[in-house]
Steps between C-alpha positions, in 0.01 A plus 500: 500500500176640351419871499136416559324624813379230754149535358628400159674182621414142433236355728307180527192354693277195499150594402213249431729195453733710268839642524468868378836647406525884452825588331502863421880529513557248215616627172148432375282542802259207551219380733474115479270260662600133545264231632649354822395151347728582201798617713469220757768299313661794311820661571552876508855629432715757347710427184743720300406547138667739259656698777170556689348313799168327435254372774374170362255231592601144407216249479723228372817467275310601187260767644688787628334845481659843542306711738689830510845629393729729711815685425627438852539154667407646841155618361430160352589334828279743694215392273580136562513557873175694486334184338654268757380706788145511366499117438626448853232724655224357271582138599449595878142631431 
């Protein structure tokens, strides 16, 4: 598990028809904004690459984009679940 404090953990929320991911605990910290229209038919997931765990967005078989890379699988899954929770909450509003 990561050594980061709770205020440096991955988070996500839906803002102005976009999914905003804040991933300060990734190997290279990133804040990313994805249009809900773009992610409507996309798949978010975690893949293992070169011994690391990568949060990805898959738009189709040929268009797969890395979002953030993590040393620990649990941290990548936490980022995935933050995105999932934000999308669930955003779909109810």
